C-alpha positions as CSV (number, residue, x, y, z in Angstrom):
1,Q,-6.5,-6.8,-18.8
2,V,-3.0,-5.2,-18.8
3,Q,-0.3,-7.6,-17.6
4,L,3.5,-7.3,-17.0
5,V,5.7,-10.5,-17.7
6,E,9.5,-10.4,-16.6
7,S,11.9,-12.8,-18.0
8,G,15.7,-13.1,-18.2
9,G,16.7,-14.0,-14.7
10,G,19.0,-16.7,-13.7
11,L,22.2,-17.7,-11.9
12,V,25.5,-15.8,-12.7
13,Q,28.9,-15.5,-10.9
14,A,29.9,-12.3,-9.3
15,G,31.2,-9.7,-12.0
16,G,29.0,-11.3,-14.6
17,S,25.9,-9.8,-16.5
18,L,22.3,-10.5,-16.9
19,G,19.6,-8.8,-18.9
20,L,16.1,-8.9,-17.7
21,S,13.0,-8.0,-20.1
22,C,9.4,-7.0,-19.1
23,V,6.7,-7.3,-21.7
24,A,3.6,-5.3,-21.1
25,S,0.2,-6.1,-22.7
26,G,-2.1,-3.3,-23.7
27,R,-2.0,-0.3,-26.1
28,T,-1.0,2.4,-23.8
29,F,2.6,1.3,-22.7
30,S,4.3,4.1,-24.3
31,S,2.4,6.7,-21.9
32,Y,3.5,5.0,-18.8
33,A,6.8,5.4,-16.7
34,M,8.0,1.9,-15.9
35,G,10.3,0.8,-13.1
36,W,12.2,-2.2,-11.7
37,F,12.4,-3.1,-8.1
38,R,13.9,-6.0,-6.3
39,Q,13.2,-8.1,-3.1
40,A,15.8,-10.2,-1.3
41,P,14.8,-12.9,1.2
42,G,13.8,-11.1,4.5
43,K,13.9,-7.5,3.1
44,E,11.6,-5.0,1.9
45,R,11.1,-4.6,-1.9
46,E,13.4,-1.7,-3.0
47,F,13.7,0.6,-6.0
48,V,16.2,-0.2,-8.6
49,A,15.5,2.0,-11.6
50,A,12.9,3.7,-13.6
51,I,12.2,5.2,-16.9
52,N,9.4,7.6,-18.3
53,W,8.1,7.7,-21.9
54,A,10.7,10.3,-22.8
55,G,13.5,8.4,-21.7
56,T,14.3,10.3,-18.3
57,I,15.9,7.8,-16.0
58,Y,16.6,7.5,-12.3
59,Y,18.7,4.8,-10.5
60,A,19.0,3.6,-7.1
61,D,22.7,4.7,-5.8
62,S,23.5,1.0,-5.2
63,V,23.1,0.1,-9.0
64,K,24.3,3.4,-10.6
65,G,27.0,2.6,-13.2
66,R,26.4,-1.1,-13.2
67,F,22.6,-1.3,-14.3
68,T,21.3,0.2,-17.4
69,I,17.2,0.6,-17.9
70,S,15.9,1.1,-21.4
71,R,12.6,0.7,-23.1
72,D,11.3,-0.1,-26.4
73,N,7.9,1.3,-26.9
74,P,7.0,-0.3,-30.1
75,K,7.8,-3.6,-28.4
76,N,6.0,-2.7,-25.2
77,T,9.1,-3.8,-23.5
78,V,11.3,-2.3,-20.6
79,Y,14.8,-3.8,-20.0
80,L,17.3,-3.9,-17.3
81,Q,20.8,-4.6,-18.2
82,M,22.8,-5.7,-15.0
83,N,26.6,-5.8,-15.3
84,S,29.3,-6.2,-12.6
85,L,26.9,-8.2,-10.5
86,K,27.6,-8.5,-6.8
87,P,26.1,-11.2,-4.4
88,E,24.2,-8.5,-2.7
89,D,22.2,-8.1,-6.2
90,T,20.6,-11.5,-5.5
91,A,16.8,-10.9,-5.3
92,V,13.5,-11.4,-7.0
93,Y,13.4,-8.6,-9.7
94,Y,9.9,-6.9,-10.5
95,C,8.9,-4.7,-13.1
96,A,6.2,-2.1,-12.4
97,R,4.0,0.6,-14.0
98,R,4.2,4.1,-12.7
99,S,0.7,5.4,-12.0
100,G,1.6,9.0,-12.4
101,Y,4.4,11.4,-13.2
102,L,8.0,10.1,-12.8
103,S,10.1,12.0,-10.5
104,A,13.3,11.4,-8.6
105,S,11.3,10.6,-5.6
106,S,9.1,8.0,-7.5
107,S,11.1,5.2,-5.6
108,Y,8.0,3.9,-3.4
109,T,6.2,0.9,-4.2
110,R,3.0,2.7,-3.5
111,D,3.8,4.8,-6.5
112,Y,3.3,2.0,-8.9
113,D,-0.1,0.4,-9.7
114,L,0.9,-2.7,-11.7
115,W,3.3,-5.5,-11.1
116,G,4.8,-8.3,-12.8
117,Q,5.2,-12.0,-11.2
118,G,9.0,-11.3,-10.7
119,T,12.0,-13.1,-11.8
120,Q,14.9,-14.6,-9.7
121,V,18.2,-13.3,-10.1
122,T,21.0,-15.1,-8.1
123,V,24.5,-14.0,-8.0
124,S,27.1,-16.6,-6.5
125,S,30.5,-15.3,-4.8
């Protein structure tokens, strides 16, 4: 059974950096696009970034220039490097597997068919 396991969350001061990792079990990781979402208390889960097998990348406007998504296919891992963090970045961060072709409109939770358990990121002011 394929699983996604995130790690790397924690508490950081505003302006600081954190790196998240998501390891996928299974042999077909490299053929899937992968994404990161986040959910703050009382808010809907929102798109953060996504990357396909060829390295095509999309970001939410709110994180452009601050966050970087990458992947290492031999390690079955997708990363999210977060710099210049703001208190409004506080959320549970989830990685997810895209169940089809990745495009600029692949920012809805319904477009992803497998989710990790999430990792908490807290940014203090």
